[in-house]
MARFIGU-394037 format. One record per residue (C-alpha): x, y, z; residue in three letters. Coordinates in nm, 4 decimals, always signed. Layout:
X,Y,Z,rest
X,Y,Z,ALA
...
end
This chain:
X,Y,Z,rest
+2.1274,+0.8124,+1.1808,MET
+1.9761,+0.8556,+0.8311,PRO
+1.8132,+1.1827,+0.7391,SER
+1.6063,+1.2422,+0.4267,VAL
+1.4464,+1.5843,+0.3654,PRO
+1.0721,+1.5274,+0.3863,ARG
+0.7305,+1.6897,+0.3978,LEU
+0.3912,+1.5553,+0.4997,VAL
+0.1041,+1.7043,+0.2989,ILE
-0.2093,+1.7107,+0.5154,ALA
-0.5489,+1.8829,+0.5220,ALA
-0.8374,+1.9557,+0.7579,PRO
-1.0551,+1.7042,+0.5702,SER
-1.0809,+1.4882,+0.2612,SER
-1.1438,+1.6765,-0.0624,GLY
-0.9223,+1.9715,+0.0288,SER
-0.6660,+1.9070,-0.2435,GLY
-0.3996,+1.6879,-0.0823,LYS
-0.3535,+1.4680,-0.3884,THR
-0.3238,+1.7668,-0.6230,THR
-0.0656,+1.9388,-0.4030,VAL
+0.1342,+1.6270,-0.3127,ALA
+0.1441,+1.4972,-0.6703,THR
+0.2184,+1.8450,-0.8037,GLY
+0.5061,+1.8883,-0.5587,LEU
+0.6514,+1.5534,-0.6607,MET
+0.6333,+1.6502,-1.0272,ALA
+0.7714,+2.0012,-0.9669,ALA
+1.0658,+1.8792,-0.7593,PHE
+1.1386,+1.6021,-1.0108,ALA
+1.1351,+1.8578,-1.2933,ALA
+1.4111,+2.0423,-1.1072,ARG
+1.6273,+1.7309,-1.1204,GLY
+1.5654,+1.6113,-0.7651,LEU
+1.5191,+1.2426,-0.6873,ALA
+1.1767,+1.2373,-0.5217,VAL
+1.0481,+0.9574,-0.2987,SER
+0.6652,+0.9354,-0.3051,PRO
+0.4631,+0.8035,-0.0100,HIS
+0.0994,+0.7760,+0.0941,LYS
-0.0353,+0.7489,+0.4484,VAL
-0.2862,+0.4678,+0.4878,GLY
-0.3914,+0.1701,+0.2747,PRO
-0.4882,+0.3589,-0.0432,ASP
-0.3591,+0.1955,-0.3639,TYR
-0.4783,+0.4528,-0.6178,ILE
-0.2988,+0.7751,-0.5202,ASP
+0.0442,+0.6022,-0.5314,PRO
-0.0135,+0.5356,-0.9018,GLY
-0.0277,+0.9109,-0.9657,TYR
+0.2720,+0.9594,-0.7371,HIS
+0.4675,+0.7097,-0.9461,THR
+0.3888,+0.9036,-1.2631,LEU
+0.4999,+1.2285,-1.1005,ALA
+0.8239,+1.1040,-0.9472,SER
+0.9359,+0.8127,-1.1610,GLY
+0.9668,+0.5944,-0.8484,ARG
+0.7309,+0.3386,-0.6971,ALA
+0.4697,+0.4999,-0.4750,GLY
+0.4761,+0.3386,-0.1301,ARG
+0.2300,+0.3269,+0.1576,ASN
+0.2980,+0.4077,+0.5213,LEU
+0.0261,+0.2492,+0.7343,ASP
+0.0744,+0.2376,+1.1097,ALA
-0.2280,+0.0087,+1.1498,TYR
-0.1434,-0.2543,+0.8888,LEU
+0.2303,-0.2626,+0.9591,CYS
+0.2557,-0.1267,+1.3123,GLY
+0.4107,+0.2065,+1.4164,PRO
+0.7534,+0.0439,+1.4488,GLU
+0.7740,-0.0219,+1.0723,LEU
+0.6732,+0.3255,+0.9508,VAL
+1.0242,+0.4703,+0.9788,GLY
+1.2074,+0.1671,+0.8325,PRO
+0.9652,+0.1365,+0.5380,LEU
+0.9943,+0.5097,+0.4724,PHE
+1.3747,+0.4919,+0.4645,LEU
+1.3592,+0.1857,+0.2388,HIS
+1.1525,+0.3747,-0.0166,GLY
+1.3558,+0.6937,+0.0185,ALA
+1.7005,+0.5381,-0.0347,ARG
+1.9141,+0.7659,-0.2498,GLY
+1.6512,+1.0400,-0.2751,CYS
+1.6913,+1.4156,-0.2358,ASP
+1.3446,+1.4710,-0.0884,ILE
+1.0397,+1.2699,+0.0146,ALA
+0.6806,+1.3867,-0.0152,VAL
+0.4243,+1.2051,+0.1987,VAL
+0.0569,+1.2527,+0.1144,GLU
-0.1708,+1.2223,+0.4161,GLY
-0.5082,+1.0548,+0.4518,VAL
-0.8464,+1.2142,+0.5375,MET
-0.8119,+1.4980,+0.7902,GLY
-0.4815,+1.5523,+0.9686,LEU
-0.5961,+1.3948,+1.2962,TYR
-0.8304,+1.1260,+1.1588,ASP
-0.7049,+0.7755,+1.2388,GLY
-0.8330,+0.4204,+1.2647,ALA
-1.1848,+0.4199,+1.4111,ALA
-1.1789,+0.3839,+1.7875,GLY
-0.7980,+0.3774,+1.8002,GLU
-0.7188,+0.7403,+1.8812,GLY
-0.4428,+0.8819,+1.6653,GLU
-0.3276,+0.5415,+1.5352,LEU
-0.2619,+0.5487,+1.1586,ALA
-0.3597,+0.9151,+1.1247,SER
-0.1519,+1.1560,+0.9201,THR
-0.0507,+1.3293,+1.2434,ALA
+0.0660,+0.9983,+1.3899,HIS
+0.2788,+0.9182,+1.0856,VAL
+0.4210,+1.2738,+1.0792,ALA
+0.5320,+1.2306,+1.4395,LYS
+0.6834,+0.8889,+1.3695,LEU
+0.8764,+1.0425,+1.0776,LEU
+0.9683,+1.3607,+1.2689,ARG
+0.8474,+1.5422,+0.9576,ALA
+0.7044,+1.8940,+0.9178,PRO
+0.3445,+1.9180,+0.7999,VAL
+0.2138,+2.1417,+0.5222,VAL
-0.1588,+2.2017,+0.5627,LEU
-0.3639,+2.2262,+0.2413,VAL
-0.6769,+2.4343,+0.3008,VAL
-0.9742,+2.4588,+0.0654,ASP
-1.0300,+2.8351,+0.0915,ALA
-1.3136,+2.8527,-0.1598,SER
-1.5820,+2.9469,+0.0933,SER
-1.3977,+3.1464,+0.3567,GLN
-1.1772,+3.4472,+0.4194,SER
-1.0880,+3.5550,+0.7757,ARG
-1.2112,+3.2244,+0.9226,SER
-0.9137,+3.0519,+0.7618,VAL
-0.6940,+3.1907,+1.0417,ALA
-0.9015,+3.0231,+1.3132,ALA
-0.9007,+2.6964,+1.1200,LEU
-0.5245,+2.6922,+1.0668,VAL
-0.4534,+2.8049,+1.4232,HIS
-0.6677,+2.5221,+1.5595,GLY
-0.4953,+2.2541,+1.3553,PHE
-0.1484,+2.3926,+1.4283,ALA
-0.2023,+2.4087,+1.8046,SER
-0.4081,+2.0944,+1.8648,TRP
-0.1058,+1.8649,+1.9166,ASP
+0.2233,+2.0368,+2.0124,PRO
+0.4174,+1.7348,+1.8779,GLN
+0.2835,+1.7957,+1.5272,VAL
+0.4792,+2.0705,+1.3561,ARG
+0.2652,+2.2553,+1.1039,VAL
+0.5347,+2.4382,+0.9106,GLY
+0.3188,+2.6133,+0.6517,GLY
-0.0089,+2.6302,+0.4675,VAL
-0.1013,+2.6063,+0.1005,ILE
-0.4299,+2.7749,+0.0096,LEU
-0.6278,+2.5881,-0.2539,ASN
-0.9174,+2.6993,-0.4788,LYS
-0.8533,+3.0708,-0.4262,VAL
-1.0954,+3.2719,-0.6382,ALA
-0.9120,+3.5975,-0.7133,SER
-0.6310,+3.8345,-0.6192,ASP
-0.8641,+4.0067,-0.3735,ARG
-0.9576,+3.6743,-0.2140,HIS
-0.5889,+3.5888,-0.1792,GLU
-0.5189,+3.9242,-0.0148,GLU
-0.7937,+3.8682,+0.2440,LEU
-0.6659,+3.5185,+0.3225,LEU
-0.3056,+3.6312,+0.3617,ARG
-0.4059,+3.9201,+0.5892,ASP
-0.6003,+3.6842,+0.8127,ALA
-0.3178,+3.4308,+0.8300,LEU
-0.0611,+3.6917,+0.9340,ASP
-0.2006,+3.6573,+1.2872,SER
-0.1974,+3.2748,+1.2900,ALA
+0.1816,+3.2431,+1.2909,GLY
+0.1843,+2.9893,+1.0080,VAL
+0.3479,+3.1025,+0.6821,PRO
+0.1647,+3.0803,+0.3509,VAL
+0.3835,+2.8650,+0.1247,LEU
+0.1548,+2.8556,-0.1764,GLY
-0.1693,+2.9760,-0.3325,VAL
-0.3485,+2.7712,-0.5965,LEU
-0.6384,+2.8955,-0.8074,ARG
-0.9243,+2.6817,-0.9267,ARG
-0.8079,+2.4699,-1.2203,ALA
-1.0296,+2.2136,-1.3922,ALA
-0.7418,+2.0586,-1.5862,GLN
-0.5936,+1.9041,-1.2710,VAL
-0.9155,+1.7272,-1.1732,ASP
-0.9083,+1.3493,-1.1868,THR
-1.2275,+1.1456,-1.2394,PRO
-1.3738,+0.9366,-0.9587,SER
-1.6159,+0.6451,-0.9319,ARG
-1.7464,+0.4050,-0.6673,HIS
-1.4131,+0.3444,-0.4892,LEU
-1.2358,+0.6766,-0.5456,GLY
-1.0114,+0.8062,-0.8223,LEU
-0.9853,+0.6142,-1.1470,VAL
-0.6435,+0.4395,-1.1397,PRO
-0.3597,+0.5500,-1.3662,VAL
-0.3546,+0.2155,-1.5474,ALA
-0.7056,+0.2808,-1.6825,GLU
-0.6365,+0.6299,-1.8206,ARG
-0.2632,+0.6568,-1.8601,ARG
-0.2504,+0.9243,-2.1312,ALA
-0.4989,+1.1470,-1.9501,GLU
-0.3248,+1.0812,-1.6178,ALA
+0.0095,+1.1903,-1.7624,VAL
-0.1492,+1.5177,-1.8737,ASP
-0.3191,+1.5679,-1.5364,ALA
+0.0037,+1.5099,-1.3444,VAL
+0.1880,+1.7523,-1.5714,ALA
-0.0826,+2.0123,-1.5056,ALA
-0.0555,+1.9552,-1.1296,MET
+0.3206,+2.0029,-1.1465,GLY
+0.2848,+2.3257,-1.3478,ALA
+0.0209,+2.4630,-1.1117,GLN
+0.2298,+2.3912,-0.8020,VAL
+0.5436,+2.5278,-0.9665,GLU
+0.3638,+2.8532,-1.0448,ALA
+0.1748,+2.8904,-0.7178,GLY
+0.4080,+2.7566,-0.4463,CYS
+0.7390,+2.8683,-0.2986,ASP
+0.9386,+2.5572,-0.3791,LEU
+1.2567,+2.6915,-0.2194,GLU
+1.0756,+2.7556,+0.1088,ALA
+0.9168,+2.4116,+0.0950,LEU
+1.2523,+2.2495,+0.0259,LEU
+1.4037,+2.4410,+0.3161,GLY
+1.1237,+2.3228,+0.5433,LEU
+1.1814,+1.9623,+0.4317,ALA
+1.5530,+1.9878,+0.5081,ARG
+1.4696,+2.0820,+0.8642,GLY
+1.3290,+1.7368,+0.9422,ALA
+1.5243,+1.5534,+1.2094,GLY
+1.7188,+1.2312,+1.1648,ALA
+1.5415,+0.9015,+1.2270,LEU
+1.6877,+0.6584,+1.4800,SER
+1.6068,+0.3440,+1.2800,CYS
+1.7516,+0.1504,+0.9886,ALA
+1.5915,+0.1095,+0.6475,ALA
+1.3718,-0.1942,+0.5996,TRP
+1.5224,-0.4667,+0.3819,ASP
+1.3256,-0.7590,+0.2386,ALA
+1.6093,-1.0104,+0.2737,ALA
+1.6762,-0.9075,+0.6320,GLU
+1.3052,-0.9242,+0.7114,ALA
+1.3010,-1.2855,+0.5898,LEU
+1.6163,-1.3875,+0.7763,ALA
+1.5420,-1.6536,+1.0381,PRO
+1.5799,-1.5723,+1.4037,SER
+1.9269,-1.6556,+1.5391,PRO
+1.9481,-2.0122,+1.6741,PRO
+1.9650,-2.0668,+2.0483,PRO
+2.3161,-2.0942,+2.1950,PRO
+2.4725,-2.4377,+2.1822,LEU
+2.5090,-2.6209,+2.5143,PRO
+2.8441,-2.5968,+2.6912,VAL
+3.0452,-2.9002,+2.5766,PRO
+3.1562,-3.1693,+2.8186,ASN
+3.5323,-3.1325,+2.7964,LEU
+3.5790,-3.4881,+2.9168,GLY
+3.3707,-3.6379,+2.6371,ALA
+3.4885,-3.7379,+2.2930,ALA
+3.4785,-3.4530,+2.0355,PRO
+3.1713,-3.4526,+1.8101,PRO
+3.1938,-3.6142,+1.4708,ASP
+3.1882,-3.3242,+1.2164,PRO
+3.0133,-3.5520,+0.9673,ARG
+2.7058,-3.5824,+1.1888,VAL
+2.4583,-3.2965,+1.1589,ARG
+2.3102,-3.1810,+1.4908,PRO
+1.9430,-3.2725,+1.5266,GLU
+1.7083,-3.0064,+1.3877,GLY
+1.9574,-2.8535,+1.1421,LEU
+1.8866,-2.8978,+0.7729,ARG
+2.1207,-2.8960,+0.4745,PRO
+2.1276,-2.5548,+0.3145,GLN
+2.1319,-2.4937,-0.0593,THR
+2.1787,-2.1662,-0.2492,PRO
+1.8000,-2.1383,-0.2165,ASP
+1.8232,-2.2044,+0.1565,GLY
+1.5422,-2.4609,+0.1349,LEU
+1.5911,-2.8273,+0.2187,ASP
+1.8224,-2.9315,-0.0600,GLY
+1.5659,-2.8712,-0.3336,THR
+1.6285,-2.6409,-0.6254,ASP
+1.2941,-2.6391,-0.8048,ARG
+1.2499,-2.3119,-0.9864,ARG
+0.9838,-2.0888,-0.8375,VAL
+0.8042,-1.8506,-1.0696,ARG
+0.5251,-1.6399,-0.9201,VAL
+0.2869,-1.4671,-1.1607,ALA
+0.1327,-1.1440,-1.0303,ILE
-0.1821,-1.0100,-1.1968,ALA
-0.1656,-0.6506,-1.3160,GLY
-0.3091,-0.4307,-1.5861,GLY
-0.6174,-0.2085,-1.5587,PRO
-0.8328,-0.4675,-1.3780,ALA
-0.5831,-0.5507,-1.1008,PHE
-0.3979,-0.2352,-0.9991,THR
-0.3832,-0.2798,-0.6204,PHE
-0.0496,-0.4103,-0.4969,SER
+0.2096,-0.3058,-0.2406,TYR
+0.5628,-0.2931,-0.3837,ALA
+0.7005,-0.4756,-0.0806,GLU
+0.5060,-0.7929,-0.1694,HIS
+0.7026,-0.8511,-0.4892,ALA
+1.0249,-0.7576,-0.3087,GLU
+0.9580,-1.0142,-0.0351,LEU
+0.8719,-1.2856,-0.2873,LEU
+1.1952,-1.2119,-0.4745,THR
+1.3993,-1.2156,-0.1544,ALA
+1.2404,-1.5500,-0.0648,ALA
+1.3766,-1.6981,-0.3873,GLY
+1.0981,-1.6491,-0.6415,ALA
+1.1107,-1.5022,-0.9881,GLU
+0.8215,-1.2551,-1.0039,VAL
+0.6528,-1.2154,-1.3431,VAL
+0.3655,-0.9707,-1.4061,PRO
+0.0831,-1.0490,-1.6473,PHE
-0.2399,-0.8796,-1.7572,ASP
-0.5590,-1.0896,-1.7365,PRO
-0.7253,-0.8571,-1.9877,LEU
-0.4667,-0.9311,-2.2574,ARG
-0.2747,-1.2486,-2.1813,ASP
-0.4468,-1.5746,-2.2713,GLU
-0.2064,-1.7904,-2.0715,GLN
-0.0186,-1.7621,-1.7462,LEU
+0.3546,-1.6939,-1.7807,PRO
+0.5475,-2.0083,-1.8769,ASP
+0.6559,-2.2110,-1.5775,GLY
+0.4186,-2.0460,-1.3292,THR
+0.4320,-2.2284,-0.9950,THR
+0.2331,-1.9749,-0.7902,GLY
-0.0188,-1.6993,-0.8547,LEU
-0.0942,-1.3721,-0.6754,VAL
-0.4083,-1.1799,-0.7723,ILE
-0.4454,-0.8563,-0.5796,GLY
-0.7143,-0.5927,-0.5665,GLY
-0.8560,-0.3751,-0.8380,GLY
-1.1725,-0.3317,-1.0408,PHE
-1.2772,-0.6594,-1.2042,PRO
-1.6385,-0.5414,-1.1850,GLU
-1.5531,-0.2674,-1.4376,VAL
-1.3934,-0.5208,-1.6729,TYR
-1.6131,-0.8228,-1.6019,ALA
-1.7097,-0.8698,-1.9673,ALA
-1.3484,-0.8615,-2.0887,GLU
-1.2257,-1.0912,-1.8110,LEU
-1.5054,-1.3347,-1.8856,SER
-1.4324,-1.3270,-2.2570,ALA
-1.0718,-1.4350,-2.1926,ASN
-1.1735,-1.7976,-2.1525,GLU
-0.8268,-1.9471,-2.2163,PRO
-0.6798,-1.7610,-1.9196,LEU
-0.9755,-1.8456,-1.6957,ARG
-0.9201,-2.2126,-1.7734,LYS
-0.5448,-2.1794,-1.7111,ALA
-0.6053,-2.0212,-1.3700,VAL
-0.8542,-2.2941,-1.2803,ALA
-0.6111,-2.5649,-1.3877,ALA
-0.3297,-2.4146,-1.1816,LEU
-0.5532,-2.3989,-0.8741,ALA
-0.6755,-2.7558,-0.9247,GLN
-0.3139,-2.8731,-0.9406,SER
-0.2663,-2.7605,-0.5809,GLY
-0.0325,-2.4736,-0.6646,ALA
-0.0428,-2.1771,-0.4233,PRO
-0.2851,-1.9022,-0.5243,VAL
-0.3205,-1.5872,-0.3118,ALA
-0.6207,-1.3714,-0.4002,ALA
-0.7311,-1.0471,-0.2354,GLU
-1.0647,-0.8736,-0.2995,CYS
-1.0624,-0.8372,-0.6797,ALA
-0.8714,-1.1647,-0.6954,GLY
-1.1440,-1.3260,-0.4857,LEU
-1.4092,-1.2069,-0.7335,LEU
-1.2070,-1.3372,-1.0287,TYR
-1.1825,-1.6841,-0.8734,LEU
-1.5604,-1.7052,-0.8190,CYS
-1.7973,-1.8996,-1.0401,ARG
-1.9462,-1.5772,-1.1757,GLU
-1.9379,-1.1987,-1.1333,LEU
-2.2601,-1.0112,-1.2091,ASP
-2.3815,-1.3140,-1.4021,GLY
-2.0691,-1.3437,-1.6185,LEU
-1.8511,-1.6572,-1.5956,PRO
-1.5229,-1.6182,-1.4080,MET
-1.2576,-1.8797,-1.3240,CYS
-1.4852,-2.1118,-1.1269,GLY
-1.2174,-2.2004,-0.8751,VAL
-1.4542,-2.1162,-0.5877,LEU
-1.8126,-2.2362,-0.5636,ASP
-1.9354,-1.8836,-0.4976,ALA
-2.1075,-1.6035,-0.6851,SER
-2.0123,-1.2340,-0.6776,ALA
-2.2177,-0.9275,-0.7590,ARG
-2.2056,-0.5503,-0.7282,MET
-2.3784,-0.3917,-0.4292,SER
-2.4919,-0.0442,-0.3299,GLU
-2.3339,-0.0901,+0.0126,ARG
-1.9765,+0.0194,+0.0741,LEU
-1.7792,-0.2101,+0.3037,THR
-1.4842,-0.0141,+0.4398,LEU
-1.2516,-0.0266,+0.7362,GLY
-0.9565,-0.1785,+0.9147,TYR
-0.9839,-0.5355,+1.0384,ARG
-0.8070,-0.7380,+1.3065,ASP
-0.7875,-1.0918,+1.1670,ALA
-0.6468,-1.4328,+1.2562,VAL
-0.5854,-1.7295,+1.0258,ALA
-0.8516,-1.9923,+1.0963,VAL
-0.6479,-2.2826,+0.9600,GLY
-0.3245,-2.3626,+0.7794,ASP
-0.2953,-2.2337,+0.4236,SER
-0.0382,-2.1481,+0.1584,SER
+0.0013,-1.8072,+0.3261,LEU
-0.0125,-1.8689,+0.6997,ALA
-0.0349,-2.1260,+0.9758,VAL
-0.3439,-2.1357,+1.1933,ALA
-0.3396,-1.8659,+1.4572,GLY
-0.1352,-1.6158,+1.2556,THR
-0.2679,-1.2715,+1.3409,ARG
-0.2651,-0.9934,+1.0826,MET
-0.4068,-0.6457,+1.0519,ARG
-0.6006,-0.5893,+0.7302,ALA
-0.8144,-0.3445,+0.5365,HIS
-1.1454,-0.4101,+0.3606,GLU
-1.2761,-0.1846,+0.0813,PHE
-1.5381,-0.2938,-0.1717,HIS
-1.8904,-0.2518,-0.3090,ARG
-1.9446,-0.6148,-0.3967,THR
-2.0909,-0.9187,-0.2232,VAL
-1.9711,-1.2795,-0.2463,VAL
-2.2218,-1.5536,-0.1639,GLU
-2.1445,-1.7531,+0.0368,PRO
-1.9031,-1.5245,+0.2217,GLY
-1.6813,-1.8104,+0.3331,SER
-1.6084,-2.1715,+0.2474,GLY
-1.6036,-2.4808,+0.4655,THR
-1.2459,-2.3785,+0.5475,ALA
-1.2510,-1.9977,+0.5924,PRO
-0.9428,-1.7866,+0.5339,ALA
-0.9748,-1.5485,+0.8281,TRP
-1.1561,-1.5049,+1.1517,GLY
-1.2174,-1.1333,+1.1980,ILE
-1.1798,-1.0300,+1.5608,ARG
-1.2947,-0.6706,+1.5246,SER
-1.4996,-0.4647,+1.4666,PRO
-1.7443,-0.7594,+1.4372,ARG
-1.6598,-1.1233,+1.4940,ARG
-1.7122,-1.3346,+1.1842,ARG
-1.5290,-1.5655,+0.9448,VAL
-1.4690,-1.4914,+0.5790,GLU
-1.2788,-1.6072,+0.2746,GLY
-1.1832,-1.9456,+0.1329,PHE
-0.8991,-2.1926,+0.1780,VAL
-0.8990,-2.4967,-0.0501,GLN
-0.5937,-2.6903,-0.1662,GLN
-0.3361,-2.4150,-0.2306,GLY
-0.5900,-2.1345,-0.2717,VAL
-0.6198,-1.8549,-0.0152,HIS
-0.8911,-1.6091,-0.1241,ALA
-1.0305,-1.3254,+0.0831,SER
-1.1717,-0.9739,+0.0739,TYR
-0.9020,-0.8573,+0.3159,LEU
-0.6018,-0.6590,+0.1969,HIS
-0.2897,-0.7262,+0.4042,THR
+0.0620,-0.5815,+0.4028,HIS
+0.3154,-0.8619,+0.4022,TRP
+0.5936,-0.6478,+0.5501,ALA
+0.4058,-0.6846,+0.8801,ALA
+0.4386,-1.0646,+0.8593,GLU
+0.7214,-1.1542,+0.6164,PRO
+0.6740,-1.5243,+0.6877,GLY
+0.3699,-1.5065,+0.4588,VAL
+0.5979,-1.4586,+0.1572,ALA
+0.8434,-1.7236,+0.2727,ARG
+0.5671,-1.9776,+0.3250,ARG
+0.4112,-1.9003,-0.0131,PHE
+0.7422,-1.9543,-0.1942,VAL
+0.8107,-2.2754,-0.0027,GLU
+0.4700,-2.4072,-0.1064,ARG
+0.5445,-2.3108,-0.4689,CYS
+0.8588,-2.5191,-0.4485,ARG
+0.6980,-2.8260,-0.2943,THR
+0.3468,-2.8335,-0.4416,SER
end
């Protein structure tokens, strides 16, 4: 059974300093020559960008709602292959999960699924002796969650630190680090959270370096490493994209009639298809899937590209802010989430690419667009021309739409057959009017029944973010449509 040393970095609430500590630990361990595997609990796309800078490896998400609890361990081991230690940054407060679903998708839930010790990051800026009651409560709330230590953040002075340590002596949870207030590690935020790395790379590099230096100076890295090595082995195998796409084994053949003539080996049994190196119906058309990236489209799960590759596609990134044409030979297009509203003027000014995207969509080629991708395909965004693939208009809104969704495919599309059920996440401050086309993409089952999104020709456009590892057939179907459209 595989075992990777690992820590879960949690907190009593958002804003306590989880990202600073987790990213700083990744950078500090990497600076010591350790191969560090970075992970983030929940659907957040932005923190993993900072994790990638700190560790040099792709930041990966562990979401028990989007992917199901059964995939948390396998996806963790997939990301942590060959690593010396894994650092998992939690989400919100330690015990905060999907609304109305108990512990599901909480940091505590994921820590239990990973059999990983938890380090609690506490903002101590406005307390002294009360910190002991706080830590004791979190450590004792769920006996299956092992709180192995605490890191005190925003400590004001030596005297403040002394008071905090004295109080925590009675809580039975060791202090593994003390961090003072430090403006240089702050990262700017806006309407949907931190500003992504891709938009401020030079400053982000400096901020991550400062986080690593602060954690190195203020934390007991040897004690933290020892705690990580105490995590138990996991009784599951690492997720693999090719294995996830492998078809189910065929049913057993009927028992032959020994008195009948032997079958002719030249006749293929009904239902079996000729297999090619591509594994797809004797066709060998090259599949090249372009994936939007750059500062405007930073939201993407690493497993999506891995599944597309395993399904037989060549994945090619491009930047809609810079590139005036799609990559040569593009047969399919994936446009994920991000911040097109911040770059609306630049995206609109790139008229050659907008026309190329529209032409690809009109040809019937598969196009998968999520949230930011949906906005880009609209007729306009905040009054500025976009690709015009969808007869819809998008604009910024004061209202934040946020939460997990339980969705089902309304009809057949380039991503799914009608009735396919997927868990999703919605996170935006924009409005698209109308909210759905004559053929909607999804019917949302909860928390409120409605339809949303657009399916037309090969286009599947929606506000919902999904994780394809939960339904690998999405990638297979997309690549098949690229080959046959």
